[in-house]
Every structure is written in C-alpha cells, then in structure tokens.
FILUM-561004 format. One line per 5 residues: their letters; for each residue x, y, z of N, C-alpha, C, O. Coordinates in steps of 0.05 Angstrom, whole numbers, plus 32768, in hexadecimal, padded with zeros to 4 digits. Layout:
a	X Y Z X Y Z X Y Z X Y Z  ...
# end
This chain:
msagt	8011 7FE0 8003 8001 7FFE 7FFE 800B 8018 7FFA 8008 8021 8011  8015 802B 7FEC 8020 8043 7FEC 8015 8055 7FFE 7FFD 8056 8003  802D 8068 8009 802A 8080 8022 801E 8095 8011 8029 80A1 7FFE  8000 8098 801E 7FE9 80A9 8025 7FD6 80A1 8013 7FC9 80B1 8006  7FD5 8084 8014 7FC3 807B 800D 7FAA 8077 8019 7FAC 8065 802B
itval	7F8C 8084 8015 7F77 8077 802E 7F69 805F 8033 7F59 8054 8024  7F6E 8058 8047 7F5F 8041 8048 7F47 8044 804E 7F3D 8057 8059  7F3A 8028 8043 7F17 8029 8047 7F16 8010 804F 7F22 7FFE 8043  7F01 800C 806D 7EF0 7FF2 806B 7ED3 7FF0 8068 7EC6 8005 806B  7EC6 7FD4 8063 7EB4 7FDA 805A 7EA0 7FCA 806A 7EA5 7FB2 806F
addha	7E8B 7FD4 8073 7E78 7FC2 8086 7E5F 7FBB 807A 7E50 7FCC 8084  7E4E 7FAB 8068 7E38 7FA9 805B 7E34 7F84 805C 7E43 7F71 805D  7E11 7F89 805B 7E14 7F65 8064 7E0B 7F63 8048 7DFA 7F52 804B  7E0A 7F6A 802E 7E06 7F5E 8012 7E1F 7F5F 8009 7E2C 7F74 8006  7E26 7F43 8002 7E46 7F3E 7FF5 7E47 7F4C 7FDB 7E5A 7F5C 7FDA
lirng	7E37 7F4C 7FC4 7E34 7F51 7FB5 7E3B 7F74 7FBC 7E52 7F7E 7FBC  7E2B 7F7E 7FC0 7E36 7F9B 7FCA 7E46 7FA1 7FCF 7E50 7FB5 7FC5  7E55 7F8E 7FEB 7E72 7F9E 7FF0 7E80 7F94 7FE1 7E8F 7FA7 7FDB  7E88 7F76 7FCE 7E9C 7F79 7FC1 7E96 7F90 7F9F 7EA8 7F96 7F91  7E78 7F97 7F9A 7E7D 7FA9 7F89 7E93 7FBE 7F8A 7EA6 7FC1 7F7B
lagli	7E8A 7FCC 7FA2 7E8A 7FE4 7FB4 7EAE 7FDC 7FB5 7EBE 7FE8 7FA7  7EB3 7FCC 7FC2 7ECA 7FC5 7FC4 7EE1 7FCB 7FAD 7EF7 7FD5 7FA9  7ECF 7FBF 7FA2 7EEB 7FBF 7F7D 7EDD 7FDD 7F75 7EEF 7FE5 7F66  7ED1 7FEC 7F75 7ED1 8000 7F70 7ED8 8017 7F7D 7EDC 802B 7F70  7EDC 8018 7F93 7EF6 8023 7FA9 7F0F 801F 7FA4 7F1F 8030 7FAB
ntfhg	7F16 800D 7F9A 7F2D 7FF9 7F97 7F3E 800F 7F78 7F55 8013 7F71  7F25 8018 7F6F 7F31 8022 7F52 7F33 803D 7F55 7F3F 8048 7F44  7F27 804F 7F6E 7F27 8071 7F6E 7F4A 8078 7F7C 7F53 8071 7F92  7F57 8087 7F67 7F70 808B 7F72 7F70 8092 7F96 7F62 80A2 7FA2  7F84 8080 7FA0 7F8A 808E 7FB7 7F77 807E 7FD1 7F77 8082 7FE9
ykvif	7F6E 8072 7FC7 7F56 805F 7FDD 7F63 8047 7FD6 7F71 8043 7FC2  7F5A 802E 7FEF 7F63 8019 7FE9 7F4F 8008 7FFF 7F4D 8015 8014  7F42 7FF2 7FFE 7F35 7FE2 8014 7F3F 7FD1 801B 7F4B 7FBE 8010  7F3A 7FDA 803B 7F55 7FB9 804E 7F42 7FA7 8054 7F48 7F8F 8056  7F2D 7FAE 8057 7F1F 7F8E 8061 7EFC 7F92 8061 7EF1 7FA7 8068
qagng	7EF2 7F80 805B 7ED0 7F83 805B 7ECF 7F73 807E 7EDF 7F68 808D  7EA4 7F7C 807E 7EA0 7F73 8090 7E7A 7F70 8085 7E6F 7F7B 8072  7E6F 7F5E 8096 7E57 7F50 8083 7E3F 7F60 809E 7E28 7F67 809B  7E51 7F60 80B4 7E39 7F79 80CC 7E48 7F7F 80DB 7E5E 7F73 80DB  7E42 7F90 80EB 7E58 7FA1 80FC 7E5E 7F9A 8116 7E68 7FA8 8127
qefid	7E54 7F75 8116 7E66 7F71 8130 7E7F 7F5D 811B 7E93 7F53 8126  7E7B 7F5A 8104 7E95 7F49 80FD 7EA7 7F64 80FC 7EBB 7F64 8109  7EA0 7F7B 80EC 7EAF 7F91 80F1 7EC3 7F9A 8100 7EDB 7F9E 80FC  7EAE 7F9B 8119 7EC3 7FA5 8137 7ECF 7F90 813A 7EE6 7F95 8141  7ECA 7F6A 8137 7EDE 7F5E 813E 7EF5 7F52 8132 7F03 7F40 813B
nlqta	7EF6 7F66 8114 7F0B 7F5A 8101 7F1E 7F79 8107 7F32 7F7C 80FA  7F16 7F8C 8118 7F29 7FA2 8111 7F3B 7F9B 8117 7F3B 7F85 8121  7F52 7FA8 8114 7F6C 7FAE 8120 7F79 7FC9 811B 7F7F 7FD6 8107  7F7D 7FCD 8142 7F7F 7FE1 814A 7F9B 7FEB 8139 7F9C 8003 8132  7FAE 7FDE 8134 7FC5 7FDE 812B 7FC0 7FEE 8109 7FCE 8000 8101
nlpdm	7FAE 7FE5 80FE 7FAA 7FEE 80E5 7F8E 7FF5 80DE 7F82 7FED 80CA  7F86 8004 80F0 7F6B 8011 80E7 7F65 801F 80D0 7F77 802F 80C8  7F4A 801E 80C0 7F45 802E 80A5 7F4A 8042 80AA 7F4F 8048 80C1  7F4C 8055 8098 7F48 8073 809B 7F22 807C 809E 7F15 808D 80AA  7F1D 8069 808F 7EFD 8075 8087 7EF0 8055 8082 7EFC 8042 8077
vlmdi	7ED6 8054 808E 7EC3 8045 8085 7EA6 8044 8077 7E94 8055 807B  7EA5 8033 8069 7E89 8035 805F 7E75 8026 806A 7E75 800E 8067  7E5F 8036 8079 7E54 8023 808C 7E2E 801F 8080 7E20 8033 8080  7E25 800B 807A 7E12 8002 8074 7DFD 8001 8093 7E04 7FF6 80A8  7DE8 800B 808E 7DD7 8014 80A7 7DCB 7FFF 80B2 7DCC 7FFC 80CB
nmpkk	7DB9 7FE9 809B 7DAA 7FCA 80A3 7DC2 7FB6 80A6 7DD1 7FB0 8094  7DC4 7FAE 80B8 7DE1 7F9B 80B8 7DC9 7F8A 80D3 7DB8 7F94 80E1  7DD2 7F70 80D0 7DCE 7F5A 80E4 7DDF 7F63 80F7 7DF0 7F71 80EE  7DE1 7F5F 8114 7DED 7F52 812D 7DF1 7F70 8138 7DE5 7F78 814D  7E08 7F87 8125 7E09 7F95 8133 7E01 7FB2 811B 7E16 7FBD 8114
dgyet	7DEF 7FBC 8113 7DE8 7FD0 80FE 7DF8 7FE6 80FB 7E0B 7FE5 810B  7DF8 7FFF 80EA 7E08 800E 80EA 7E08 8024 80FB 7E1A 8035 80FA  7DF2 8023 810C 7DEE 803C 811A 7E03 8031 8133 7E1B 8036 8136  7DF3 8023 8141 7E06 800E 8152 7E28 8010 814C 7E36 801D 815B  7E30 8003 8139 7E4B 7FFB 8133 7E5B 8018 8133 7E6E 801F 8141
trwlk	7E47 802F 8116 7E56 8050 8120 7E63 8061 8133 7E77 806F 8135  7E45 8054 8149 7E48 8060 816B 7E64 804A 8177 7E72 8053 8189  7E68 8039 8171 7E7C 8030 817B 7E97 8033 8173 7EAB 802B 817E  7E93 8042 8156 7EAE 8046 8146 7EB5 8063 815B 7EC9 8066 8168  7E9D 8075 8159 7EA5 8096 8160 7EB1 8096 8186 7EBB 80A8 8193
qnhpg	7EAC 807E 818D 7EA9 8079 81A9 7ECB 8069 81B3 7EDA 806F 81C5  7ECE 8057 81A2 7EED 804A 81A2 7EFE 8051 8190 7F16 804D 8193  7EF3 805E 8177 7F10 8061 8162 7F08 8083 8153 7F0B 808C 813C  7EFF 808E 816B 7EF2 80B1 815B 7EF9 80BB 8137 7EE9 80C5 8127  7F1F 80B1 8132 7F24 80B5 811C 7F23 80B1 8101 7F2B 80BD 80ED
vkvla	7F0D 8090 810C 7F09 808D 80F3 7EEE 8095 80E6 7EDD 809B 80F8  7EE6 8098 80CD 7EE0 80A7 80CA 7EC3 809F 80AF 7EC7 80A0 8097  7EA9 8099 80BE 7E95 808A 80B2 7E88 8091 809B 7E7A 80A3 80A4  7E80 808F 807F 7E73 8093 8077 7E54 8084 8073 7E56 8073 8062  7E3B 8087 807C 7E24 8076 807B 7E1F 8073 8059 7E26 807F 8045
lsmyd	7E0D 8059 805F 7E18 8047 8037 7DF4 8041 8049 7DF1 8037 805F  7DDB 8049 8037 7DBF 803A 803D 7DBC 8039 8017 7DC7 8040 8002  7DA9 802D 8020 7D8D 802A 8005 7D72 8041 800A 7D5F 8043 7FFB  7D77 8050 8021 7D5B 805D 8025 7D61 807C 8022 7D76 8083 802F  7D56 808F 8017 7D5F 80B0 8019 7D49 80B4 803B 7D34 80C1 803E
nenai	7D55 80A5 804F 7D45 80A6 8064 7D46 80C3 8080 7D54 80C4 8094  7D39 80D1 807A 7D3F 80E5 8093 7D4A 80DD 80AC 7D60 80E5 80B3  7D3A 80CB 80BD 7D43 80C1 80CE 7D5D 80B9 80CA 7D70 80C3 80D5  7D5E 80AA 80BD 7D78 809D 80BD 7D8D 80AA 80BD 7DA3 80A4 80C7  7D84 80BF 80AE 7DA7 80D3 80A6 7DA8 80DF 80BD 7DBE 80E3 80C7
irmlk	7D96 80E6 80C8 7D94 80E9 80E9 7DA7 80DD 80FF 7DBA 80E8 8109  7D9E 80CA 8103 7D9F 80BB 8111 7DB9 80AF 810F 7DC6 80AF 8123  7DC7 80A2 80F6 7DE5 80A3 80EB 7DF5 80B9 80F0 7E09 80B5 80FD  7DEE 80D6 80E6 7DF9 80F7 80F6 7E03 80F3 8113 7E1A 80FB 811A  7DF3 80E8 8124 7DEE 80E2 8139 7E05 80D2 814B 7E0E 80D4 8161
cgarg	7E0A 80C5 8139 7E17 80A1 8149 7E34 80AC 813B 7E48 80A3 8146  7E36 80BE 8125 7E52 80C5 811A 7E5A 80CB 8107 7E70 80D5 8102  7E49 80C6 80F8 7E4E 80BF 80DC 7E56 80D7 80CD 7E4F 80EC 80D7  7E63 80D9 80B9 7E6A 80F6 80AE 7E66 8102 809B 7E6D 8118 8094  7E4F 80E8 8089 7E41 80ED 8073 7E34 80D1 8068 7E3A 80BA 8070
yilkd	7E1D 80D7 8053 7E07 80C1 804F 7E06 80C6 8039 7E02 80DD 8032  7E09 80AA 8021 7E0E 80A8 800F 7DFE 8093 8009 7E00 807F 8017  7DE9 8092 7FEE 7DDB 807E 7FE9 7DE5 8066 7FDA 7DF7 806A 7FC9  7DDC 804B 7FDC 7DE0 8039 7FCD 7DDF 8038 7FB2 7DEE 8027 7FA9  7DD0 8046 7F9F 7DCC 8046 7F90 7DD8 8065 7F77 7DD0 806C 7F61
aepad	7DF2 8074 7F90 7DFB 808C 7F8C 7E11 807E 7F69 7E17 8067 7F65  7E16 8091 7F5C 7E2E 8093 7F45 7E3A 808F 7F54 7E36 8095 7F6B  7E55 8081 7F49 7E6D 807E 7F4F 7E82 8092 7F59 7E94 8091 7F6A  7E77 80A9 7F42 7E85 80C3 7F4C 7E84 80D1 7F67 7E96 80DA 7F75  7E68 80CE 7F6C 7E59 80DC 7F84 7E68 80CF 7F98 7E72 80DD 7FA9
lkral	7E6E 80AE 7F99 7E78 80A0 7FAA 7E98 80A6 7FB3 7EA3 809E 7FC7  7EA4 80B9 7F9E 7EC3 80BE 7F9E 7EB8 80D4 7FAD 7EBD 80D6 7FC5  7EAB 80E3 7FA4 7EAE 80FF 7FAA 7EA2 80FF 7FD4 7EAC 810C 7FE7  7E91 80F0 7FD4 7E8B 80EE 7FFA 7EAA 80E6 8007 7EB7 80F3 8018  7EB1 80CD 7FFC 7ECF 80CC 8001 7EE0 80DB 800A 7EEA 80DD 8021
ddiwn	7EE3 80EB 7FED 7EFA 8102 7FF5 7EEE 8112 800E 7EFB 8112 8022  7ED1 8121 800C 7ECC 8131 8015 7ED0 812B 802C 7EDF 813B 8037  7EC7 8119 803B 7ED5 810F 8053 7EE8 8114 805B 7EED 8122 806E  7EFA 8107 804A 7F15 810F 8052 7F26 8122 8055 7F3B 8127 8062  7F11 8132 803E 7F27 814A 803C 7F18 8163 8049 7F20 817A 8048
kgffy	7F02 815A 8054 7EF1 8174 805E 7EE0 8169 8079 7ED2 817A 8085  7EE1 8159 807F 7ED8 814D 80A1 7EBB 813D 809A 7EB3 812B 80A9  7EAC 8147 8081 7E91 8146 807A 7E80 813E 805F 7E82 814D 804B  7E75 812C 805F 7E6D 8131 8045 7E4D 8142 8039 7E37 8137 8038  7E52 8159 8032 7E3A 8163 8034 7E2B 815B 800A 7E34 815F 7FF3
sdlvt	7E15 8150 8013 7DF8 8149 7FFE 7DF4 8163 7FFA 7DFE 8177 8004  7DD8 815D 7FDF 7DC1 8171 7FDC 7DB2 816D 7FF2 7DA0 817E 7FF0  7DAE 815E 8006 7DA3 8166 8022 7DAC 8180 802F 7D9C 8192 8036  7DCC 8182 8032 7DD0 819F 8041 7DE0 81B5 8027 7DED 81AC 8014  7DDB 81CC 802C 7DDE 81DE 801E 7DF3 81ED 8015 7DF9 81F4 802C
ghlih	7E03 81F8 8008 7E1A 8207 8008 7E19 8222 8022 7E2F 822C 8027  7E06 822A 802C 7E02 8237 803E 7E04 822E 805B 7E0D 8238 8070  7DF7 8214 8055 7E00 8209 8070 7E1C 8207 8077 7E28 820D 808C  7E25 81FE 8060 7E4A 81F8 8067 7E52 820A 806C 7E61 8209 8080  7E4F 8224 8061 7E57 8243 806B 7E5A 8241 808B 7E6D 823E 809A
smqmm	7E3F 8244 808E 7E35 824D 80A4 7E45 8236 80C4 7E4C 823E 80DB  7E45 821E 80B9 7E57 8208 80CC 7E70 8209 80CB 7E7D 81F9 80D8  7E7D 821B 80BC 7EA1 821F 80BC 7EA4 823C 80C6 7EBB 8245 80C8  7E8A 824E 80CC 7E90 8263 80E0 7E8A 8265 80FD 7E8D 827A 810A  7E7F 8245 810A 7E71 8245 811F 7E8D 822E 812A 7E9A 821F 811C
dddae	7E90 8231 8140 7EA9 8227 8150 7E9B 8210 816A 7EA0 81F8 816E  7E86 8222 817A 7E7D 8213 8189 7E69 8228 8189 7E68 823D 817E  7E52 8216 81A2 7E38 8222 81A5 7E2C 823D 81AC 7E17 8249 81A6  7E47 8242 81BD 7E53 8262 81CF 7E4A 8278 81B0 7E39 828A 81AD  7E5D 826F 819D 7E60 8289 8183 7E3B 8282 8174 7E2B 8293 816B
trttf	7E36 8262 8176 7E1A 8262 8163 7E09 8277 817B 7E0E 828D 8173  7DFA 8279 818E 7DEC 8280 819C 7DF4 82A1 8191 7DE1 82AC 8186  7E0A 82B1 8193 7E1C 82C9 8191 7E12 82CD 8176 7E01 82DF 8177  7E15 82C6 8163 7E13 82CB 813B 7E03 82C6 8137 7DFC 82D3 8124  7DED 82B2 8141 7DD5 82AE 8136 7DBD 82B8 814E 7DA5 82B3 814B
nlsdr	7DC4 82C1 815C 7DAC 82C3 8178 7D99 82AE 817F 7D81 82B2 8181  7DAD 828C 8186 7D99 827D 8180 7D8A 827D 81A9 7D97 8281 81BE  7D72 8279 81A4 7D67 8282 81BA 7D6D 8261 81D1 7D74 824C 81C7  7D68 8265 81EC 7D69 8244 81F3 7D4D 8233 81F0 7D44 8222 81FF  7D44 823E 81DB 7D27 822F 81D9 7D3E 8228 81BA 7D51 8217 81BD
diefl	7D3C 8232 81A6 7D50 822F 8192 7D64 8215 8194 7D62 8201 8186  7D73 8218 81A4 7D84 8204 81B2 7D76 81EC 81B8 7D7C 81D7 81AE  7D68 81EF 81C3 7D4B 81D9 81D0 7D46 81C1 81B8 7D4B 81AA 81B3  7D38 81D8 81AC 7D2E 81D2 818C 7D41 81BA 8187 7D3E 81A2 818B  7D5D 81CB 817A 7D65 81BD 8165 7D73 81A5 8173 7D7F 8195 8165
rhics	7D71 81A0 818E 7D77 817D 81A4 7D65 816F 819A 7D68 8157 8194  7D50 817B 8197 7D2E 8164 8192 7D34 815E 8174 7D36 8147 816D  7D36 8173 8164 7D3D 816B 814C 7D4C 8154 8143 7D44 8146 8130  7D68 814E 8150 7D7A 8142 814E 7D77 8122 815A 7D89 8114 8164  7D5A 811B 8155 7D50 8100 8161 7D3C 80FC 814D 7D34 810B 813B
eltyk	7D32 80DC 8155 7D1C 80DC 8139 7D06 80E6 814B 7CF4 80D7 8143  7CFA 80F5 815E 7CE3 8102 815C 7CDE 810E 813E 7CEA 8115 812A  7CC5 810D 814A 7CB6 8119 812D 7CAE 8130 813A 7CAC 8133 8152  7CA5 8149 8120 7CA3 8168 8126 7C8B 8166 8144 7C93 816D 815A  7C72 815C 8140 7C61 8154 814D 7C6E 8149 8174 7C69 8153 818B
eiadk	7C76 813F 8170 7C7F 8132 8186 7C94 813E 81A0 7C94 813A 81B9  7CAC 8156 8188 7CC5 816C 8188 7C9F 817B 81A4 7C9D 817A 81BC  7C90 8183 8192 7C7F 8194 8196 7C73 818D 81B8 7C75 819B 81CC  7C6A 8178 81B4 7C60 8164 81CD 7C79 8170 81E0 7C75 817D 81F5  7C8F 8169 81D7 7CA4 816A 81F9 7CAE 8180 81F7 7CC3 8181 8204
mflsp	7CAA 8194 81EC 7CB1 81B7 81EA 7C97 81C3 81F8 7C98 81DA 8203  7C7D 81B2 81F7 7C66 81C3 8204 7C5F 81DE 81F2 7C5B 81F6 81F9  7C60 81D5 81DC 7C56 81EB 81CC 7C42 81D6 81B4 7C3A 81BF 81B5  7C40 81E8 81A4 7C27 81E8 818B 7C37 81DB 8174 7C48 81EC 816F  7C39 81C9 8166 7C38 81CA 8154 7C3A 81D7 8137 7C44 81CD 8123
rtvdg	7C2F 81EA 813B 7C32 81FD 8129 7C47 820D 8136 7C59 8213 8127  7C48 8214 814B 7C65 8221 8159 7C7B 8214 8157 7C8F 8223 8157  7C7F 81FC 8156 7C93 81EE 8152 7C97 81EE 812C 7CA5 81DC 8122  7C91 81F7 8123 7C94 81FC 8101 7C9B 8210 80FD 7CA9 8214 80EA  7C92 8226 8111 7CA1 8242 8114 7CB6 8240 8122 7CC3 8255 8124
yrdal	7CBE 822E 812E 7CE5 8234 8136 7CEA 8223 811D 7CFB 8230 810F  7CE5 8212 8114 7CF4 8201 8102 7CFD 8211 80E1 7D10 8211 80D2  7CD4 8226 80E1 7CE7 8237 80C0 7CEF 8255 80D0 7CF0 826B 80C6  7CF4 824E 80E4 7D0A 826B 80F5 7D23 8266 80EF 7D32 8274 80E2  7D29 824D 80FD 7D4A 8243 80F7 7D55 8240 80DB 7D6D 8244 80D3
fekln	7D3B 8238 80CB 7D42 8233 80AD 7D51 824F 809D 7D63 824D 808D  7D41 8269 80A6 7D4A 827B 8095 7D5F 8288 80AC 7D6B 829A 80A1  7D69 8285 80C8 7D6D 8295 80DB 7D8F 8287 80CB 7DA1 8296 80C6  7D93 8267 80C5 7DA5 8257 80C5 7DB4 8254 80A9 7DCB 824E 80A3  7D9B 825B 809A 7D9F 8258 8079 7D9E 8238 8070 7DA8 822E 805C
iktrv	7D91 822E 8083 7D89 8211 807F 7D75 8211 8071 7D68 8225 806E  7D6C 81F4 8064 7D55 81E6 8052 7D4D 81D1 805D 7D36 81CC 805A  7D58 81C4 8069 7D48 81AC 806E 7D51 81A4 8091 7D60 81B1 809F  7D43 818B 8099 7D47 818B 80B7 7D60 8181 80BB 7D70 818C 80C9  7D65 815E 80AA 7D88 815A 80AA 7DA0 8176 80AF 7DB4 8176 80BD
glviy	7D97 8189 80A0 7DA7 819F 8096 7DB0 81A8 80B4 7DC7 81AA 80BC  7D95 81AE 80C2 7D97 81B7 80E1 7DA2 81AB 80F2 7DB1 81B6 8102  7D9D 8188 80F2 7DB1 8175 80FE 7DCA 8173 80F7 7DDC 8169 8105  7DCD 817E 80E1 7DED 8174 80DF 7DFA 8196 80DF 7E0F 8199 80D2  7DEF 81AD 80EC 7DF8 81C7 80F6 7DFB 81BB 8112 7E11 81B4 811B
aiknn	7DE7 81BA 811D 7DE7 81AB 8142 7E02 819B 8144 7E15 81A1 8153  7E03 8187 8134 7E13 8178 813C 7E35 818F 813A 7E41 8193 814F  7E3D 819A 8125 7E53 81A7 8120 7E53 81BB 8134 7E68 81B6 813F  7E49 81CD 813F 7E44 81DA 815E 7E41 81D4 8172 7E40 81E2 8186  7E3D 81B7 8170 7E3C 81AB 818C 7E2A 81B0 81A5 7E2D 81B1 81BE
ivnln	7E13 81B3 8192 7DFF 81C0 81A0 7DEA 819C 81A6 7DD7 8198 81B5  7DF7 8188 8195 7DEC 8170 81A1 7E0E 815C 81A8 7E24 8160 819E  7E06 8145 81BE 7E20 8136 81C2 7E1C 811A 81AD 7E0A 8109 81AE  7E35 811C 819C 7E37 8103 818B 7E31 80F0 819D 7E1F 80E3 8194  7E37 80E9 81AF 7E3B 80CD 81B7 7E1C 80C7 81CB 7E1C 80B2 81D8
skg	7E05 80D9 81CC 7DF3 80D4 81DD 7DE2 80C0 81C4 7DE1 80BF 81AC  7DD3 80B2 81DD 7DC2 809D 81BE 7DAF 80A9 81BC 7DA9 80BD 81C9  7DA3 809E 81AC 7D86 80AA 819C 7D86 80A5 8182 7D72 80AC 8175
# end
C-alpha cells in the first residue's frame, strides 16, 4: 500500500453489493479497501487497533449489530475513524439518527460512482459530506460558528430555540415535539420556519447537522 493511501472498510450484509463497492472504491485514486464485514459485530470483531481504517462505508440495516449501534461504538472507541452511512432509503429519521451516532455523511446505494467518490473525498478533506439535503448557505454558517455561545451571540438564538433544536435531533415528530414543549403544533411550526430563515437552512436534516456542528446536541447521547 503506497504512502498517503486512504484506507476504507465496508460493513454491509449484502455480499454482492459489498463486493461491488469494494471493487469500485479500489478503482478510485488514493483509496484502498482493507477489509469487509457482513454486519456490525463482525466488523468490530475484525477491527485491528494497529491497522484501523481511515474511513468506513457503513450500511444501516444489518443483523447482529446495525449501522446505528456500530457507528456509535466507533465514535466512542475510535473517534478518528470517519463513517459514511449507506442506505437504500432517503429517510429523514435514518439520516438524523446516523448523524447523531457520529456519521459524517449519508449516501444512497443507487448513487452514481462519481457521487460516492465525492462523498469520500469530502469527508476526508472537509470532515462532512454535504448532499442536496444541505445547502451551501448552511456550510458557510457552520464554518462561521465554533461553539454554542458564539451561535447564540451571532444568530441570537433563545433558550427555546436551543431546546427546539435538541428535540429536532431526536426521532420525534413535530407534533410530539409540540407536546414535549407544551406548545401547539402551529407554534412549533413557527419555531421551525423562523430557524429556517434565521440560519438560512431549508430542511430538518440541515438543522440537525447545524446543531451537531455547534455542539447543541451531544453526539454520544443515545436516541
């Protein structure tokens, strides 16, 4: 393996998909797949501390240990290993949950090879992979903010705004968030729309990534 090669591991319970991805990634300049696993437990069992991969392409739905649990384990035990979540479905709750567990990006299994290459490059070079779910305005605002205090100062976020952002990062529906905050669903919709405008964000997933980047939520928390 040449110096400077970015090492990749794959965790997916579908052998054909996994082998196809390995073959594809090995054609990308500067990348090398060093091992594969059929589920999260097998991935953990085969992980060699002395030879950790730089990145992991992590399927979400796997037996024994799924992608959520395995990504959370990696975040706690090997935080330097970067995870790109992989799924068949563009599901908002799944994206939110994987980001909370520590994933740096999310890509669909039917993505074009060029999109996968860009995702890997972005995670390696920028720390996160921003897809169409996240606007360029969000990237700019996240780069400006370093911590919760500065976030509050710059965008004048209230305690209720912060509370709402923390609930957004859960799997609760907007109606359930309204119940938690003892507000009407219409009022909660108002909080959401105001934050969309204030932070120049267009989606719930965008709000989640904003909250994660600014330490408004704890990545190691379960949920």
